[in-house]
N, C-alpha and C positions, 0 to 999 in steps of 0.2 A: 214225537219229541214232547216231553213233559213241559208244562208251563213254568215260567220263572217263579221263584219263591216270592210269595206275597207276604210282606212283614205285617205284624199287628199294628205297627205305627210307622209313619213316615212324615218328617217335617215338610211343610209347604213353603218353599222359599221363592219369592217373586224375583223377576229380573231386576226390578227397581231396588230390592234389598241387596242383591248381589252387587249391583253397581255402586250402592252406598258403601258397602264394605270395601270395594276396590278404591273408591274415592278416599275413604278413611286411611287405607294403607298408603296411598299416594300423598296424603296430606302431611305426613311426618308426625302426626299426633295419633298414636294408637292405644295408649293407656288412658286412664281417666282424664277426660278433657271435655271439649265443647259438645260432643255428641251425647256423652253421659249427662251433661247438664240439661240438654234439650229433652232427652228421654225422661229425665226426672220430672220436668215440668209437664210433659205429656201424660205421664203416669198419674201425677197429681190430679190433672183434669179428668182423666178417665175414671180413676178410683174415687174422686171426690174427697181426697185426704189432704190435710194440711201439711203432713210430713211424709215423704216417700224417700227411702234410701235404696237405690239399686245396689246389688250385692253379688258376690261371686257365685253363690248358689243358695237355694232355700235352706239347705242344711246350715250354711254359714249364718243365714239370717236368723234361724231358730237359735243358734248358739249365742249370738251376741244379744238377741232379745232376752233370752233367759238369763245370761250373765248380768245384764244391766239391772236385773231385779235383786241382785245381791242376796242369793239364798244363803241361809244358815244351816248348819248340820241338823238333820231331822226334818227340814221343810219338805212338804209333799206337793207334787204336781199331778193332777188328775188328767188322764187321757184315755184313749181307746186302745184295745189290743189289736184291732184290725187296721194296721197302718204300716208304712215302711219303717224299717228299724231306725232310721234317722230321728224320728220323733222321740222315741225312748232314749236313744243314744245321747241326744243333746240334753235331755233332762238330767241324765246321770253326769255328763261332763260339766254341767253347770252347778253341780253339787247338790242336787235335790233327789228325792226318792219318787220313782214313778208309781202312781196308784191308778189302777185300771178299772174302768166301768164297761160292762159288756154292751154289745151292740143291740139295736133293734133289728131283728132278723128281716124285717120288711124293707128297711132303708139302708142297712149296713152302717148307719151312723150311730154315735153314742146314744144309748137309751136314756132319755131325759127322766124317765120314771125311776131310774136307778141312781141318778147322779147324787141326789141329796144324801143317800145312805153312805156314800163314799167320802163325804166331807167330814173332816175332823178339825180340831184346833190347830193342827199343823199344816192344813191346806193353805198354800200361798197362791196357787195358780190353777186355773182350769185351762186345758189346751184341747179344744175340740178339733177334729179333723173333718173337713167337708169332703167326704169320701166320693171319689169319681166325679166331683163337680156338683154334687147334691148338697145344698146347705143343711147344716145341723139346725134344729129348732132352737134359735138363739134367744127368743124372748124369755122362756123359763130359765135358760142358762144364765143370762145376764141378770135376771131378777134375783136368782139365788146368789150370784157373785156379789151383787151390790148389797144384799142383805147381810152377807157374811164378811164383807170387806176383802174379797178375793179378786186378784187380777185375772185377766183373760188374754191369752195369746192364741189366736185362731191359726191352726196349721191349715193354710189356704193354698197349699202346694197344687191342689187339683182345681182350684176355684177362681182363677182369673176369669171374669165375666159372669160368674154366678150371682144370682140375685135372691134376696130373702124379703118377702112381703113388699116387693116394689123397690127395695133398696139394694144397691150393688154391694157385694162383700168388699170391704175396704173403705166404704163411705160412712160407716158408723161403728159403734162399739169401741173396743180398747185398741188392740194391735193385731195386725194380720201379716202373715208371711206367705209370699207367693213364689212359685217355681217357674222358671223359663227353660227347663230341660228340654231336649229335642222331642220327647214324646208328649209334652204338655200342649195345651191349646195354643200357645204362642211360645216362641223360643228365641233365646239369644246365644244358642250353642250350649253353654252352661250359663247359669245365672239365675237371678230372682230379684225380689224386692221386698222391703218391709214398709207397711203403711201404719201410721199411728197418729193419734190425736193428742199424745202426751208430749209436751214440749221438752221436758227434762229427760224423758226416756229417749226421745229422738236425739238430743244432744249427746247423751252418753253412748248410744249405739253408733252415732257418727264417729266418735272417738275410738270405740272398740273396732270399728270397721277398718281403720287404717293406722295401726301402730300406736294409737293413743296420741297422734300428732294433731295439733290444732290447725294445721293447714295441709290439704291434700295437694298433689302435684299441680293440679289446675290452678290452685291459688298461689303456687310458689314459682312455677316455671314460665308463666305467661309474662308479657311485657310489664304489666301493672303489678305483678306479684312480688313477693319478697322471699328470699332464701331462708330467712329466719323462721324458726318454728320452735315450739316447746312440746315435750312429751308430758302429758298431764295424767296419763295412766297407761299401764301396759296393754297394748292392743294387738290386733291380728292384721294380716293382709288379706282382707276379704272384699276389696274394692272391685267394681266392674270396670272393664276396659271399654274404650271408645269403639273398638272392633265389634264387641258384643252389642253395644248400644246402637251402632249403625244398622245392625240386623233388627234389633228391637224396635227402632223407630217405625219400620215398615210392617213388622209383625203386629204391632199394636193397632196400626191403621187397618190391617186386614182381619183383626180378631173377630169382629162381629160377623163377618162373612164366614170365617172358619167355624164359629159356633153354629151358625145357621145350617151349614152343610153337615156338620156332625149330627145335629138334631134330625135332619132329613134321613140320614143313614140309620140312626137309632130307630126312628119310626118305622123304617122298612124292616129292620130286625124284629121289632116288637110285633108288627103285623104278621110277618111270615111265620115266626116262631111261636105265636100265641097258643097254638094247639099242639105243640110238640111236647110230649110227656117227658122227654129226655132232659128238659131244662126247666128250672124255676127262673123266671125272668125278673129283671129289676122292676121294682115298684116305687111309686113316689108318694110323698106325704100329702095330707089334705090342705096344708097351708099354702098360700100363694108363694110361688118361687119361679126362678129360671134355673134349670139344670144346665150346666156348661158342657156336660157329656165329655169330660176328659177321657173316661173309660166306659165301655159297655161290658158289664160283668154279670152274665147269667151264672147260675149254679148248676152243675151237672148232677142229675138225679141218677145215682149209680145203678139202682135196680132197673129202672126203665131204659137207661142207656146201655146196660149190660157191659159197662166199663166204668172205671173211676176217672176222676179228672185228669190225673197224670197220664193214664192210658189214652184218653181222648186227645190230649195235647200231643202225645207222641204220634198218634194216627194222623192228626192234622199236619204235623211236620212231614210225615212220609208223603203226604199229598201236596207238599210245597205250599202250605198255608201256615203262616206264623200265628201264634197266640201268646198271651202274656199271663203271668201269675201275680195278681195284685189283691191280696197278699196272704201269706200264711200268718197265723196268729202270732204276733211278736213275742208274747210272754212265754212261748214254748221253745224259743231259741236257748241254747245251752247257757249262755251268760246270764240271762234273766231268770232261768230256773235255779241256777246255782247261787246267784248273788242275792236274789229277792224271794226265793222260795216259791215261785209260781209253779203250778203243776197242772197236768191235764185235768179237765173238769172244772177249773176255776171260772172260766168264761165260755160256757158251752156254745152260745150262739156264734161268737167269734171263731171258735174252734171248728164248728160245723162249716161255716162259710169258708174258712181258710183251707179246708180239705176239698171243697167243691167248686170254688170260684175259678172262673177263667175269663180272661179279657179277649174278646173277639176283635178282629181287625177293624180299626176305626181311625180315619184321618181325612182331612178336608179334600185332598186330591184323589181320594178313592172314587173310582168310577162305579156307575151302576153295574157294569159288566163284572168288575172285580167283586162287588158286593154279591151279585148272583153266584159268582164262582164259590165264594165262602159258603153260601147256603147249599149249593149243589154238593160240595165236598162233604159238608156235615151230614147231608141226607144220605150220601153214599156210605159214609162210615156207620151211621146208625142202622142202615137197612141192608148191609152186606151179609 
C-alpha cells in the first residue's frame, strides 16, 4: 500500500487553540470583539509597532493601505515581478501603475542595484516583497525613499517573524502587511494584519477596513457602546472575526517554535541537497538577518535533472508528495502583458526563477521521517 499524500504545507494547530475557538463560539461573540482586541495588543507587542490592524486577508490589507495613499492617475508603484498576483492586483485596483524591478538571482528579492533606475517623478511608493521570509535589503531602499520623498509599504505576507539587522520586520520603517493564510508561518484561517508608524494612515485604514464607519461592532454592541455611528468615507468589510483571533492568539504564542522547527528542516534540506546537481539551493545575503523560512524554494536545473520543474512536480505527485509553485513571474500573466505591455525578456532573472522554482514540503509538524521520505522520493525520481 502506498503512503498517504504528504502536502507541501500543513497548519500546526494546538489543542489550546482549538479549545479557544470553541470557547469563542460558545461565548456568543464571534465577529470582531474582545479576542480581536486582545490579538491586536499581542501583535503590537510582538511586532513592536504603535498601530496594528488585524484584517480579513493580506490582500485586503494591501488594498486599504494603498487606497489610503490617495493615488492620482499616472502615479507609479515599484515592486517585484516574483510575487503572488495579489501584489500587482492591489496596485492596479488602488489606481496606480505597477513598475517592476528584476530580482537578485541569489536571494530572489528585489535587486537593490536596479531600484534607483526605476524611480521616476511619478513614483509614489515602493513595495518590496520579503520573498519566502527572507528580508529585502531595507537600508538602501529606505535611504532612496527618504531622499526622493517616496512612501514604502512592505509586502510582508511571508515575513511574520523575519528580522533585518537585529530588528523585527514590523518594528521599524513605514508600513508592513502580513498574511495569516493557512500555509504561512502562523494562521488565523484566513486573515492578516497591517503594522504602521503613521498615525493618520492608521486612522484612514481603520475607516476603510469597516465601511468607513467611525465605530466597529465592538464599540457599538457592548454594554458601554452606542448604536450611533457616522460614515465618514466609503469603506469595505475587511475586518477580522473573533473566531480567527481565537486561533491567532495561540498561533502567535507558538510562532517562535514554528520558525525554529522550520529552520531545522531547512538546514536538513540544505545539508542533504548541497551536492545535488539537480537543484540550485536558496542562498542568503551577507547582512545580518533572520530568515522566517515560510517557503523552501530550490530551483530545478533542467539539464542535470533531465526534466523541467513542471515534470518534477508531476513526478512528486505520482509518488504522493506535494509541492508548491511560488511563483511564476507575474508580469507574464495575460492581463499584465496586455494592459501594461510587459513581455518575455523584460525581467530575465524573475522569468528564469519562475520557470524553475519549486516549494518543497515544509511545516512545523513535519517529522524527520517525513522529511527523509521527501529526500528519498526525490532521489528515486532523479536516479530512476
